[in-house]
CHARMM internal coordinates of N, CA and C (Angstrom, degrees):
IC EDIT
DIST 1 N 1 CA 1.4562
DIST 1 CA 1 C 1.5408
ANGL 1 N 1 CA 1 C 110.61
DIST 1 C 2 N 1.3617
ANGL 1 CA 1 C 2 N 114.50
DIHE 1 N 1 CA 1 C 2 N -44.71
DIST 2 N 2 CA 1.4679
ANGL 1 C 2 N 2 CA 118.15
DIHE 1 CA 1 C 2 N 2 CA -178.09
DIST 2 CA 2 C 1.5043
ANGL 2 N 2 CA 2 C 109.41
DIHE 1 C 2 N 2 CA 2 C -66.16
DIST 2 C 3 N 1.3366
ANGL 2 CA 2 C 3 N 118.05
DIHE 2 N 2 CA 2 C 3 N -30.58
DIST 3 N 3 CA 1.4857
ANGL 2 C 3 N 3 CA 121.62
DIHE 2 CA 2 C 3 N 3 CA 177.73
DIST 3 CA 3 C 1.4836
ANGL 3 N 3 CA 3 C 110.54
DIHE 2 C 3 N 3 CA 3 C -62.34
DIST 3 C 4 N 1.3506
ANGL 3 CA 3 C 4 N 117.39
DIHE 3 N 3 CA 3 C 4 N -42.94
DIST 4 N 4 CA 1.4465
ANGL 3 C 4 N 4 CA 119.75
DIHE 3 CA 3 C 4 N 4 CA -176.40
DIST 4 CA 4 C 1.5278
ANGL 4 N 4 CA 4 C 112.48
DIHE 3 C 4 N 4 CA 4 C -73.13
DIST 4 C 5 N 1.3171
ANGL 4 CA 4 C 5 N 113.34
DIHE 4 N 4 CA 4 C 5 N -33.73
DIST 5 N 5 CA 1.4942
ANGL 4 C 5 N 5 CA 117.93
DIHE 4 CA 4 C 5 N 5 CA 179.46
DIST 5 CA 5 C 1.5589
ANGL 5 N 5 CA 5 C 106.66
DIHE 4 C 5 N 5 CA 5 C -71.70
DIST 5 C 6 N 1.2974
ANGL 5 CA 5 C 6 N 117.98
DIHE 5 N 5 CA 5 C 6 N -38.71
DIST 6 N 6 CA 1.4513
ANGL 5 C 6 N 6 CA 119.15
DIHE 5 CA 5 C 6 N 6 CA 176.88
DIST 6 CA 6 C 1.5017
ANGL 6 N 6 CA 6 C 113.89
DIHE 5 C 6 N 6 CA 6 C -63.83
DIST 6 C 7 N 1.3533
ANGL 6 CA 6 C 7 N 115.82
DIHE 6 N 6 CA 6 C 7 N -33.68
DIST 7 N 7 CA 1.4716
ANGL 6 C 7 N 7 CA 120.70
DIHE 6 CA 6 C 7 N 7 CA 176.26
DIST 7 CA 7 C 1.5274
ANGL 7 N 7 CA 7 C 112.22
DIHE 6 C 7 N 7 CA 7 C -71.33
DIST 7 C 8 N 1.3116
ANGL 7 CA 7 C 8 N 117.27
DIHE 7 N 7 CA 7 C 8 N -25.61
DIST 8 N 8 CA 1.4618
ANGL 7 C 8 N 8 CA 118.20
DIHE 7 CA 7 C 8 N 8 CA 179.14
DIST 8 CA 8 C 1.5297
ANGL 8 N 8 CA 8 C 111.47
DIHE 7 C 8 N 8 CA 8 C -67.97
DIST 8 C 9 N 1.3296
ANGL 8 CA 8 C 9 N 118.21
DIHE 8 N 8 CA 8 C 9 N -24.36
DIST 9 N 9 CA 1.4234
ANGL 8 C 9 N 9 CA 121.24
DIHE 8 CA 8 C 9 N 9 CA 178.06
DIST 9 CA 9 C 1.5206
ANGL 9 N 9 CA 9 C 113.65
DIHE 8 C 9 N 9 CA 9 C -70.48
DIST 9 C 10 N 1.3139
ANGL 9 CA 9 C 10 N 116.03
DIHE 9 N 9 CA 9 C 10 N -14.59
DIST 10 N 10 CA 1.4956
ANGL 9 C 10 N 10 CA 118.44
DIHE 9 CA 9 C 10 N 10 CA -179.30
DIST 10 CA 10 C 1.5088
ANGL 10 N 10 CA 10 C 114.14
DIHE 9 C 10 N 10 CA 10 C -102.99
DIST 10 C 11 N 1.3077
ANGL 10 CA 10 C 11 N 116.97
DIHE 10 N 10 CA 10 C 11 N 2.79
DIST 11 N 11 CA 1.4902
ANGL 10 C 11 N 11 CA 120.72
DIHE 10 CA 10 C 11 N 11 CA -179.13
DIST 11 CA 11 C 1.5378
ANGL 11 N 11 CA 11 C 109.59
DIHE 10 C 11 N 11 CA 11 C -114.07
DIST 11 C 12 N 1.3353
ANGL 11 CA 11 C 12 N 117.16
DIHE 11 N 11 CA 11 C 12 N 109.49
DIST 12 N 12 CA 1.4550
ANGL 11 C 12 N 12 CA 119.57
DIHE 11 CA 11 C 12 N 12 CA -179.06
DIST 12 CA 12 C 1.5270
ANGL 12 N 12 CA 12 C 113.35
DIHE 11 C 12 N 12 CA 12 C -65.01
DIST 12 C 13 N 1.3537
ANGL 12 CA 12 C 13 N 118.14
DIHE 12 N 12 CA 12 C 13 N -26.37
DIST 13 N 13 CA 1.4789
ANGL 12 C 13 N 13 CA 118.69
DIHE 12 CA 12 C 13 N 13 CA 177.33
DIST 13 CA 13 C 1.5332
ANGL 13 N 13 CA 13 C 111.00
DIHE 12 C 13 N 13 CA 13 C -67.24
DIST 13 C 14 N 1.2979
ANGL 13 CA 13 C 14 N 116.24
DIHE 13 N 13 CA 13 C 14 N -42.63
DIST 14 N 14 CA 1.4825
ANGL 13 C 14 N 14 CA 120.51
DIHE 13 CA 13 C 14 N 14 CA 178.00
DIST 14 CA 14 C 1.5281
ANGL 14 N 14 CA 14 C 111.55
DIHE 13 C 14 N 14 CA 14 C -64.57
DIST 14 C 15 N 1.3082
ANGL 14 CA 14 C 15 N 116.16
DIHE 14 N 14 CA 14 C 15 N -40.04
DIST 15 N 15 CA 1.4715
ANGL 14 C 15 N 15 CA 120.11
DIHE 14 CA 14 C 15 N 15 CA 178.13
DIST 15 CA 15 C 1.5544
ANGL 15 N 15 CA 15 C 110.28
DIHE 14 C 15 N 15 CA 15 C -69.24
DIST 15 C 16 N 1.3165
ANGL 15 CA 15 C 16 N 118.27
DIHE 15 N 15 CA 15 C 16 N -31.33
DIST 16 N 16 CA 1.4576
ANGL 15 C 16 N 16 CA 120.69
DIHE 15 CA 15 C 16 N 16 CA 175.33
DIST 16 CA 16 C 1.5279
ANGL 16 N 16 CA 16 C 109.86
DIHE 15 C 16 N 16 CA 16 C -63.83
DIST 16 C 17 N 1.3137
ANGL 16 CA 16 C 17 N 118.14
DIHE 16 N 16 CA 16 C 17 N -46.04
DIST 17 N 17 CA 1.4532
ANGL 16 C 17 N 17 CA 121.97
DIHE 16 CA 16 C 17 N 17 CA -179.16
DIST 17 CA 17 C 1.4976
ANGL 17 N 17 CA 17 C 109.91
DIHE 16 C 17 N 17 CA 17 C -65.96
DIST 17 C 18 N 1.3103
ANGL 17 CA 17 C 18 N 120.14
DIHE 17 N 17 CA 17 C 18 N -40.37
DIST 18 N 18 CA 1.4557
ANGL 17 C 18 N 18 CA 122.85
DIHE 17 CA 17 C 18 N 18 CA 177.99
DIST 18 CA 18 C 1.5127
ANGL 18 N 18 CA 18 C 112.02
DIHE 17 C 18 N 18 CA 18 C -67.23
DIST 18 C 19 N 1.3365
ANGL 18 CA 18 C 19 N 114.45
DIHE 18 N 18 CA 18 C 19 N -47.85
DIST 19 N 19 CA 1.4654
ANGL 18 C 19 N 19 CA 117.77
DIHE 18 CA 18 C 19 N 19 CA -172.09
DIST 19 CA 19 C 1.5113
ANGL 19 N 19 CA 19 C 117.90
DIHE 18 C 19 N 19 CA 19 C -79.18
DIST 19 C 20 N 1.3138
ANGL 19 CA 19 C 20 N 115.31
DIHE 19 N 19 CA 19 C 20 N -30.71
DIST 20 N 20 CA 1.4472
ANGL 19 C 20 N 20 CA 119.79
DIHE 19 CA 19 C 20 N 20 CA -179.70
DIST 20 CA 20 C 1.5185
ANGL 20 N 20 CA 20 C 116.31
DIHE 19 C 20 N 20 CA 20 C -104.96
DIST 20 C 21 N 1.3086
ANGL 20 CA 20 C 21 N 118.36
DIHE 20 N 20 CA 20 C 21 N -11.51
DIST 21 N 21 CA 1.4346
ANGL 20 C 21 N 21 CA 122.09
DIHE 20 CA 20 C 21 N 21 CA -178.30
DIST 21 CA 21 C 1.5118
ANGL 21 N 21 CA 21 C 115.66
DIHE 20 C 21 N 21 CA 21 C -124.67
DIST 21 C 22 N 1.2712
ANGL 21 CA 21 C 22 N 115.81
DIHE 21 N 21 CA 21 C 22 N -61.37
DIST 22 N 22 CA 1.4909
ANGL 21 C 22 N 22 CA 118.67
DIHE 21 CA 21 C 22 N 22 CA -171.98
DIST 22 CA 22 C 1.5055
ANGL 22 N 22 CA 22 C 113.93
DIHE 21 C 22 N 22 CA 22 C -68.91
DIST 22 C 23 N 1.3469
ANGL 22 CA 22 C 23 N 117.74
DIHE 22 N 22 CA 22 C 23 N -55.62
DIST 23 N 23 CA 1.4683
ANGL 22 C 23 N 23 CA 121.58
DIHE 22 CA 22 C 23 N 23 CA -175.03
DIST 23 CA 23 C 1.4957
ANGL 23 N 23 CA 23 C 110.33
DIHE 22 C 23 N 23 CA 23 C -66.07
DIST 23 C 24 N 1.3430
ANGL 23 CA 23 C 24 N 123.24
DIHE 23 N 23 CA 23 C 24 N -42.36
DIST 24 N 24 CA 1.4562
ANGL 23 C 24 N 24 CA 119.76
DIHE 23 CA 23 C 24 N 24 CA 177.79
DIST 24 CA 24 C 1.5268
ANGL 24 N 24 CA 24 C 111.37
DIHE 23 C 24 N 24 CA 24 C -64.53
DIST 24 C 25 N 1.3273
ANGL 24 CA 24 C 25 N 118.93
DIHE 24 N 24 CA 24 C 25 N -37.44
DIST 25 N 25 CA 1.4344
ANGL 24 C 25 N 25 CA 121.78
DIHE 24 CA 24 C 25 N 25 CA 179.16
DIST 25 CA 25 C 1.5150
ANGL 25 N 25 CA 25 C 109.63
DIHE 24 C 25 N 25 CA 25 C -63.85
DIST 25 C 26 N 1.3066
ANGL 25 CA 25 C 26 N 118.17
DIHE 25 N 25 CA 25 C 26 N -45.40
DIST 26 N 26 CA 1.4591
ANGL 25 C 26 N 26 CA 120.28
DIHE 25 CA 25 C 26 N 26 CA -179.99
DIST 26 CA 26 C 1.5462
ANGL 26 N 26 CA 26 C 111.15
DIHE 25 C 26 N 26 CA 26 C -67.92
DIST 26 C 27 N 1.2878
ANGL 26 CA 26 C 27 N 119.05
DIHE 26 N 26 CA 26 C 27 N -34.06
DIST 27 N 27 CA 1.4288
ANGL 26 C 27 N 27 CA 120.74
DIHE 26 CA 26 C 27 N 27 CA 173.27
DIST 27 CA 27 C 1.4984
ANGL 27 N 27 CA 27 C 114.64
DIHE 26 C 27 N 27 CA 27 C -64.05
DIST 27 C 28 N 1.3220
ANGL 27 CA 27 C 28 N 114.28
DIHE 27 N 27 CA 27 C 28 N -41.24
DIST 28 N 28 CA 1.4847
ANGL 27 C 28 N 28 CA 119.49
DIHE 27 CA 27 C 28 N 28 CA 176.09
DIST 28 CA 28 C 1.5396
ANGL 28 N 28 CA 28 C 112.54
DIHE 27 C 28 N 28 CA 28 C -64.83
DIST 28 C 29 N 1.2977
ANGL 28 CA 28 C 29 N 117.66
DIHE 28 N 28 CA 28 C 29 N -41.87
DIST 29 N 29 CA 1.4529
ANGL 28 C 29 N 29 CA 121.86
DIHE 28 CA 28 C 29 N 29 CA 178.25
DIST 29 CA 29 C 1.5113
ANGL 29 N 29 CA 29 C 112.91
DIHE 28 C 29 N 29 CA 29 C -63.85
DIST 29 C 30 N 1.3271
ANGL 29 CA 29 C 30 N 114.61
DIHE 29 N 29 CA 29 C 30 N -44.35
DIST 30 N 30 CA 1.5106
ANGL 29 C 30 N 30 CA 121.27
DIHE 29 CA 29 C 30 N 30 CA -179.55
DIST 30 CA 30 C 1.5285
ANGL 30 N 30 CA 30 C 108.98
DIHE 29 C 30 N 30 CA 30 C -68.22
DIST 30 C 31 N 1.3548
ANGL 30 CA 30 C 31 N 116.95
DIHE 30 N 30 CA 30 C 31 N -40.82
DIST 31 N 31 CA 1.4740
ANGL 30 C 31 N 31 CA 118.06
DIHE 30 CA 30 C 31 N 31 CA 177.95
DIST 31 CA 31 C 1.5040
ANGL 31 N 31 CA 31 C 112.68
DIHE 30 C 31 N 31 CA 31 C -66.43
DIST 31 C 32 N 1.3184
ANGL 31 CA 31 C 32 N 117.64
DIHE 31 N 31 CA 31 C 32 N -38.62
DIST 32 N 32 CA 1.5020
ANGL 31 C 32 N 32 CA 120.62
DIHE 31 CA 31 C 32 N 32 CA 176.93
DIST 32 CA 32 C 1.5057
ANGL 32 N 32 CA 32 C 110.07
DIHE 31 C 32 N 32 CA 32 C -64.86
DIST 32 C 33 N 1.3233
ANGL 32 CA 32 C 33 N 117.39
DIHE 32 N 32 CA 32 C 33 N -41.96
DIST 33 N 33 CA 1.4676
ANGL 32 C 33 N 33 CA 120.55
DIHE 32 CA 32 C 33 N 33 CA 179.21
DIST 33 CA 33 C 1.5641
ANGL 33 N 33 CA 33 C 109.97
DIHE 32 C 33 N 33 CA 33 C -64.57
DIST 33 C 34 N 1.3133
ANGL 33 CA 33 C 34 N 116.19
DIHE 33 N 33 CA 33 C 34 N -41.64
DIST 34 N 34 CA 1.4882
ANGL 33 C 34 N 34 CA 119.68
DIHE 33 CA 33 C 34 N 34 CA 178.76
DIST 34 CA 34 C 1.5258
ANGL 34 N 34 CA 34 C 109.12
DIHE 33 C 34 N 34 CA 34 C -63.62
DIST 34 C 35 N 1.3625
ANGL 34 CA 34 C 35 N 118.23
DIHE 34 N 34 CA 34 C 35 N -43.72
DIST 35 N 35 CA 1.4223
ANGL 34 C 35 N 35 CA 121.84
DIHE 34 CA 34 C 35 N 35 CA -179.78
DIST 35 CA 35 C 1.5453
ANGL 35 N 35 CA 35 C 112.19
DIHE 34 C 35 N 35 CA 35 C -61.89
DIST 35 C 36 N 1.3135
ANGL 35 CA 35 C 36 N 116.37
DIHE 35 N 35 CA 35 C 36 N -42.93
DIST 36 N 36 CA 1.4692
ANGL 35 C 36 N 36 CA 120.24
DIHE 35 CA 35 C 36 N 36 CA 179.60
DIST 36 CA 36 C 1.5905
ANGL 36 N 36 CA 36 C 109.48
DIHE 35 C 36 N 36 CA 36 C -70.64
DIST 36 C 37 N 1.3051
ANGL 36 CA 36 C 37 N 117.48
DIHE 36 N 36 CA 36 C 37 N -29.12
DIST 37 N 37 CA 1.4758
ANGL 36 C 37 N 37 CA 120.81
DIHE 36 CA 36 C 37 N 37 CA 174.54
DIST 37 CA 37 C 1.5560
ANGL 37 N 37 CA 37 C 109.82
DIHE 36 C 37 N 37 CA 37 C -64.57
DIST 37 C 38 N 1.3200
ANGL 37 CA 37 C 38 N 114.28
DIHE 37 N 37 CA 37 C 38 N -44.56
DIST 38 N 38 CA 1.4899
ANGL 37 C 38 N 38 CA 119.12
DIHE 37 CA 37 C 38 N 38 CA 178.18
DIST 38 CA 38 C 1.4992
ANGL 38 N 38 CA 38 C 108.54
DIHE 37 C 38 N 38 CA 38 C -62.13
DIST 38 C 39 N 1.3249
ANGL 38 CA 38 C 39 N 119.61
DIHE 38 N 38 CA 38 C 39 N -47.26
DIST 39 N 39 CA 1.4360
ANGL 38 C 39 N 39 CA 121.36
DIHE 38 CA 38 C 39 N 39 CA -177.51
DIST 39 CA 39 C 1.5270
ANGL 39 N 39 CA 39 C 110.43
DIHE 38 C 39 N 39 CA 39 C -66.83
DIST 39 C 40 N 1.3098
ANGL 39 CA 39 C 40 N 119.23
DIHE 39 N 39 CA 39 C 40 N -29.00
DIST 40 N 40 CA 1.4493
ANGL 39 C 40 N 40 CA 121.59
DIHE 39 CA 39 C 40 N 40 CA 179.62
DIST 40 CA 40 C 1.5181
ANGL 40 N 40 CA 40 C 115.02
DIHE 39 C 40 N 40 CA 40 C -81.32
DIST 40 C 41 N 1.3394
ANGL 40 CA 40 C 41 N 117.58
DIHE 40 N 40 CA 40 C 41 N -2.90
DIST 41 N 41 CA 1.4435
ANGL 40 C 41 N 41 CA 120.04
DIHE 40 CA 40 C 41 N 41 CA 176.02
DIST 41 CA 41 C 1.5161
ANGL 41 N 41 CA 41 C 114.06
DIHE 40 C 41 N 41 CA 41 C 106.91
DIST 41 C 42 N 1.2893
ANGL 41 CA 41 C 42 N 116.51
DIHE 41 N 41 CA 41 C 42 N -9.84
DIST 42 N 42 CA 1.5101
ANGL 41 C 42 N 42 CA 117.62
DIHE 41 CA 41 C 42 N 42 CA 177.22
DIST 42 CA 42 C 1.4901
ANGL 42 N 42 CA 42 C 109.79
DIHE 41 C 42 N 42 CA 42 C -95.57
DIST 42 C 43 N 1.3640
ANGL 42 CA 42 C 43 N 114.40
DIHE 42 N 42 CA 42 C 43 N 75.08
DIST 43 N 43 CA 1.4307
ANGL 42 C 43 N 43 CA 121.34
DIHE 42 CA 42 C 43 N 43 CA -172.22
DIST 43 CA 43 C 1.4976
ANGL 43 N 43 CA 43 C 116.95
DIHE 42 C 43 N 43 CA 43 C -65.22
DIST 43 C 44 N 1.3242
ANGL 43 CA 43 C 44 N 115.84
DIHE 43 N 43 CA 43 C 44 N -42.73
DIST 44 N 44 CA 1.5019
ANGL 43 C 44 N 44 CA 120.14
DIHE 43 CA 43 C 44 N 44 CA -176.64
DIST 44 CA 44 C 1.5439
ANGL 44 N 44 CA 44 C 109.56
DIHE 43 C 44 N 44 CA 44 C -65.23
DIST 44 C 45 N 1.3711
ANGL 44 CA 44 C 45 N 115.82
DIHE 44 N 44 CA 44 C 45 N -50.34
DIST 45 N 45 CA 1.4556
ANGL 44 C 45 N 45 CA 117.45
DIHE 44 CA 44 C 45 N 45 CA -178.10
DIST 45 CA 45 C 1.5248
ANGL 45 N 45 CA 45 C 111.32
DIHE 44 C 45 N 45 CA 45 C -66.84
DIST 45 C 46 N 1.3149
ANGL 45 CA 45 C 46 N 117.96
DIHE 45 N 45 CA 45 C 46 N -35.75
DIST 46 N 46 CA 1.4575
ANGL 45 C 46 N 46 CA 121.16
DIHE 45 CA 45 C 46 N 46 CA 174.81
DIST 46 CA 46 C 1.4880
ANGL 46 N 46 CA 46 C 115.06
DIHE 45 C 46 N 46 CA 46 C -60.56
DIST 46 C 47 N 1.3630
ANGL 46 CA 46 C 47 N 113.98
DIHE 46 N 46 CA 46 C 47 N -44.11
DIST 47 N 47 CA 1.4850
ANGL 46 C 47 N 47 CA 118.33
DIHE 46 CA 46 C 47 N 47 CA 178.45
DIST 47 CA 47 C 1.5099
ANGL 47 N 47 CA 47 C 110.73
DIHE 46 C 47 N 47 CA 47 C -67.61
DIST 47 C 48 N 1.3395
ANGL 47 CA 47 C 48 N 118.68
DIHE 47 N 47 CA 47 C 48 N -35.92
DIST 48 N 48 CA 1.4258
ANGL 47 C 48 N 48 CA 120.17
DIHE 47 CA 47 C 48 N 48 CA 177.01
DIST 48 CA 48 C 1.5066
ANGL 48 N 48 CA 48 C 110.72
DIHE 47 C 48 N 48 CA 48 C -62.54
DIST 48 C 49 N 1.3005
ANGL 48 CA 48 C 49 N 116.31
DIHE 48 N 48 CA 48 C 49 N -43.00
DIST 49 N 49 CA 1.4862
ANGL 48 C 49 N 49 CA 120.79
DIHE 48 CA 48 C 49 N 49 CA 175.91
DIST 49 CA 49 C 1.5361
ANGL 49 N 49 CA 49 C 113.61
DIHE 48 C 49 N 49 CA 49 C -61.62
DIST 49 C 50 N 1.3429
ANGL 49 CA 49 C 50 N 113.26
DIHE 49 N 49 CA 49 C 50 N -38.00
DIST 50 N 50 CA 1.4547
ANGL 49 C 50 N 50 CA 115.51
DIHE 49 CA 49 C 50 N 50 CA 179.52
DIST 50 CA 50 C 1.5372
ANGL 50 N 50 CA 50 C 112.63
DIHE 49 C 50 N 50 CA 50 C -71.17
DIST 50 C 51 N 1.2908
ANGL 50 CA 50 C 51 N 115.93
DIHE 50 N 50 CA 50 C 51 N -35.83
DIST 51 N 51 CA 1.4674
ANGL 50 C 51 N 51 CA 121.44
DIHE 50 CA 50 C 51 N 51 CA -170.95
DIST 51 CA 51 C 1.5553
ANGL 51 N 51 CA 51 C 113.04
DIHE 50 C 51 N 51 CA 51 C -88.69
DIST 51 C 52 N 1.3002
ANGL 51 CA 51 C 52 N 117.33
DIHE 51 N 51 CA 51 C 52 N -35.99
DIST 52 N 52 CA 1.4750
ANGL 51 C 52 N 52 CA 117.70
DIHE 51 CA 51 C 52 N 52 CA -171.27
DIST 52 CA 52 C 1.5187
ANGL 52 N 52 CA 52 C 111.88
DIHE 51 C 52 N 52 CA 52 C -97.23
DIST 52 C 53 N 1.3423
ANGL 52 CA 52 C 53 N 121.25
DIHE 52 N 52 CA 52 C 53 N -71.62
DIST 53 N 53 CA 1.4691
ANGL 52 C 53 N 53 CA 119.67
DIHE 52 CA 52 C 53 N 53 CA -174.31
DIST 53 CA 53 C 1.5392
ANGL 53 N 53 CA 53 C 113.81
DIHE 52 C 53 N 53 CA 53 C -66.40
DIST 53 C 54 N 1.3141
ANGL 53 CA 53 C 54 N 116.26
DIHE 53 N 53 CA 53 C 54 N -33.72
DIST 54 N 54 CA 1.4798
ANGL 53 C 54 N 54 CA 117.74
DIHE 53 CA 53 C 54 N 54 CA 179.88
DIST 54 CA 54 C 1.4951
ANGL 54 N 54 CA 54 C 109.95
DIHE 53 C 54 N 54 CA 54 C -65.96
DIST 54 C 55 N 1.3127
ANGL 54 CA 54 C 55 N 118.23
DIHE 54 N 54 CA 54 C 55 N -41.44
DIST 55 N 55 CA 1.4912
ANGL 54 C 55 N 55 CA 121.34
DIHE 54 CA 54 C 55 N 55 CA 179.80
DIST 55 CA 55 C 1.5298
ANGL 55 N 55 CA 55 C 109.91
DIHE 54 C 55 N 55 CA 55 C -70.12
DIST 55 C 56 N 1.3192
ANGL 55 CA 55 C 56 N 120.15
DIHE 55 N 55 CA 55 C 56 N -34.82
DIST 56 N 56 CA 1.4257
ANGL 55 C 56 N 56 CA 121.73
DIHE 55 CA 55 C 56 N 56 CA 174.75
DIST 56 CA 56 C 1.5346
ANGL 56 N 56 CA 56 C 112.51
DIHE 55 C 56 N 56 CA 56 C -59.94
DIST 56 C 57 N 1.3225
ANGL 56 CA 56 C 57 N 115.19
DIHE 56 N 56 CA 56 C 57 N -45.57
DIST 57 N 57 CA 1.4807
ANGL 56 C 57 N 57 CA 120.87
DIHE 56 CA 56 C 57 N 57 CA 178.02
DIST 57 CA 57 C 1.4978
ANGL 57 N 57 CA 57 C 111.11
DIHE 56 C 57 N 57 CA 57 C -64.81
DIST 57 C 58 N 1.3235
ANGL 57 CA 57 C 58 N 120.46
DIHE 57 N 57 CA 57 C 58 N -37.88
DIST 58 N 58 CA 1.4258
ANGL 57 C 58 N 58 CA 124.51
DIHE 57 CA 57 C 58 N 58 CA 178.55
DIST 58 CA 58 C 1.5207
ANGL 58 N 58 CA 58 C 111.17
DIHE 57 C 58 N 58 CA 58 C -64.48
DIST 58 C 59 N 1.3346
ANGL 58 CA 58 C 59 N 115.73
DIHE 58 N 58 CA 58 C 59 N -48.76
DIST 59 N 59 CA 1.4626
ANGL 58 C 59 N 59 CA 118.78
DIHE 58 CA 58 C 59 N 59 CA -179.94
DIST 59 CA 59 C 1.5484
ANGL 59 N 59 CA 59 C 111.55
DIHE 58 C 59 N 59 CA 59 C -68.80
DIST 59 C 60 N 1.2884
ANGL 59 CA 59 C 60 N 117.99
DIHE 59 N 59 CA 59 C 60 N -31.23
DIST 60 N 60 CA 1.4748
ANGL 59 C 60 N 60 CA 122.15
DIHE 59 CA 59 C 60 N 60 CA 174.47
DIST 60 CA 60 C 1.5317
ANGL 60 N 60 CA 60 C 109.92
DIHE 59 C 60 N 60 CA 60 C -63.42
DIST 60 C 61 N 1.3115
ANGL 60 CA 60 C 61 N 115.86
DIHE 60 N 60 CA 60 C 61 N -41.38
DIST 61 N 61 CA 1.5220
ANGL 60 C 61 N 61 CA 118.91
DIHE 60 CA 60 C 61 N 61 CA 179.85
DIST 61 CA 61 C 1.5183
ANGL 61 N 61 CA 61 C 109.68
DIHE 60 C 61 N 61 CA 61 C -64.91
DIST 61 C 62 N 1.3568
ANGL 61 CA 61 C 62 N 117.28
DIHE 61 N 61 CA 61 C 62 N -44.34
DIST 62 N 62 CA 1.4456
ANGL 61 C 62 N 62 CA 120.40
DIHE 61 CA 61 C 62 N 62 CA 178.74
DIST 62 CA 62 C 1.5227
ANGL 62 N 62 CA 62 C 110.99
DIHE 61 C 62 N 62 CA 62 C -63.66
DIST 62 C 63 N 1.3377
ANGL 62 CA 62 C 63 N 117.10
DIHE 62 N 62 CA 62 C 63 N -40.43
DIST 63 N 63 CA 1.4792
ANGL 62 C 63 N 63 CA 119.59
DIHE 62 CA 62 C 63 N 63 CA 175.30
DIST 63 CA 63 C 1.5115
ANGL 63 N 63 CA 63 C 111.94
DIHE 62 C 63 N 63 CA 63 C -59.75
DIST 63 C 64 N 1.3325
ANGL 63 CA 63 C 64 N 118.39
DIHE 63 N 63 CA 63 C 64 N -45.13
DIST 64 N 64 CA 1.4767
ANGL 63 C 64 N 64 CA 121.73
DIHE 63 CA 63 C 64 N 64 CA -178.98
DIST 64 CA 64 C 1.5364
ANGL 64 N 64 CA 64 C 110.69
DIHE 63 C 64 N 64 CA 64 C -65.78
DIST 64 C 65 N 1.3170
ANGL 64 CA 64 C 65 N 116.78
DIHE 64 N 64 CA 64 C 65 N -38.60
DIST 65 N 65 CA 1.4997
ANGL 64 C 65 N 65 CA 119.46
DIHE 64 CA 64 C 65 N 65 CA -178.71
DIST 65 CA 65 C 1.5306
ANGL 65 N 65 CA 65 C 109.08
DIHE 64 C 65 N 65 CA 65 C -68.55
DIST 65 C 66 N 1.3198
ANGL 65 CA 65 C 66 N 117.79
DIHE 65 N 65 CA 65 C 66 N -40.64
DIST 66 N 66 CA 1.5121
ANGL 65 C 66 N 66 CA 120.19
DIHE 65 CA 65 C 66 N 66 CA 179.62
DIST 66 CA 66 C 1.5039
ANGL 66 N 66 CA 66 C 109.41
DIHE 65 C 66 N 66 CA 66 C -67.67
DIST 66 C 67 N 1.3195
ANGL 66 CA 66 C 67 N 119.07
DIHE 66 N 66 CA 66 C 67 N -41.77
DIST 67 N 67 CA 1.4649
ANGL 66 C 67 N 67 CA 120.22
DIHE 66 CA 66 C 67 N 67 CA -179.32
DIST 67 CA 67 C 1.5591
ANGL 67 N 67 CA 67 C 109.42
DIHE 66 C 67 N 67 CA 67 C -66.19
DIST 67 C 68 N 1.3155
ANGL 67 CA 67 C 68 N 118.69
DIHE 67 N 67 CA 67 C 68 N -35.40
DIST 68 N 68 CA 1.4489
ANGL 67 C 68 N 68 CA 122.25
DIHE 67 CA 67 C 68 N 68 CA 177.88
DIST 68 CA 68 C 1.5150
ANGL 68 N 68 CA 68 C 109.32
DIHE 67 C 68 N 68 CA 68 C -65.38
DIST 68 C 69 N 1.2950
ANGL 68 CA 68 C 69 N 116.95
DIHE 68 N 68 CA 68 C 69 N -45.79
DIST 69 N 69 CA 1.4736
ANGL 68 C 69 N 69 CA 120.23
DIHE 68 CA 68 C 69 N 69 CA 178.48
DIST 69 CA 69 C 1.5080
ANGL 69 N 69 CA 69 C 111.77
DIHE 68 C 69 N 69 CA 69 C -59.24
DIST 69 C 70 N 1.2997
ANGL 69 CA 69 C 70 N 115.14
DIHE 69 N 69 CA 69 C 70 N -42.49
DIST 70 N 70 CA 1.4542
ANGL 69 C 70 N 70 CA 120.04
DIHE 69 CA 69 C 70 N 70 CA -178.23
DIST 70 CA 70 C 1.5669
ANGL 70 N 70 CA 70 C 110.94
DIHE 69 C 70 N 70 CA 70 C -66.33
DIST 70 C 71 N 1.3507
ANGL 70 CA 70 C 71 N 115.13
DIHE 70 N 70 CA 70 C 71 N -38.96
DIST 71 N 71 CA 1.4682
ANGL 70 C 71 N 71 CA 118.57
DIHE 70 CA 70 C 71 N 71 CA 178.33
DIST 71 CA 71 C 1.5423
ANGL 71 N 71 CA 71 C 110.45
DIHE 70 C 71 N 71 CA 71 C -67.30
DIST 71 C 72 N 1.3400
ANGL 71 CA 71 C 72 N 116.56
DIHE 71 N 71 CA 71 C 72 N -39.76
DIST 72 N 72 CA 1.4672
ANGL 71 C 72 N 72 CA 118.39
DIHE 71 CA 71 C 72 N 72 CA 178.89
DIST 72 CA 72 C 1.5137
ANGL 72 N 72 CA 72 C 114.71
DIHE 71 C 72 N 72 CA 72 C -67.95
DIST 72 C 73 N 1.3252
ANGL 72 CA 72 C 73 N 115.57
DIHE 72 N 72 CA 72 C 73 N -31.05
DIST 73 N 73 CA 1.4593
ANGL 72 C 73 N 73 CA 120.03
DIHE 72 CA 72 C 73 N 73 CA 177.02
DIST 73 CA 73 C 1.5252
ANGL 73 N 73 CA 73 C 111.62
DIHE 72 C 73 N 73 CA 73 C -71.11
DIST 73 C 74 N 1.3371
ANGL 73 CA 73 C 74 N 117.92
DIHE 73 N 73 CA 73 C 74 N -32.77
DIST 74 N 74 CA 1.4340
ANGL 73 C 74 N 74 CA 121.81
DIHE 73 CA 73 C 74 N 74 CA 179.34
DIST 74 CA 74 C 1.5281
ANGL 74 N 74 CA 74 C 113.42
DIHE 73 C 74 N 74 CA 74 C -71.24
DIST 74 C 75 N 1.3385
ANGL 74 CA 74 C 75 N 115.09
DIHE 74 N 74 CA 74 C 75 N -27.97
DIST 75 N 75 CA 1.5021
ANGL 74 C 75 N 75 CA 118.36
DIHE 74 CA 74 C 75 N 75 CA -178.36
DIST 75 CA 75 C 1.5199
ANGL 75 N 75 CA 75 C 112.44
DIHE 74 C 75 N 75 CA 75 C -79.77
END
COOR INIT
IC SEED 1 N 1 CA 1 C
IC BUILD
């Protein structure tokens, strides 16, 4: 598994899919779920969803975009 994840770092196409499609979509879904949890009365769990997993997906997207840019500049 680590081998395949390590190989993902060398393919700009995979990083494009992760950085511009998958991670932002997951961040949006988790943020919407957290927002609806807050509106529904589950404030603590909703805030946890807004602050932890959504931010992880956002930073992962930024990481993938930066690695993709670095790979394209090297080629």
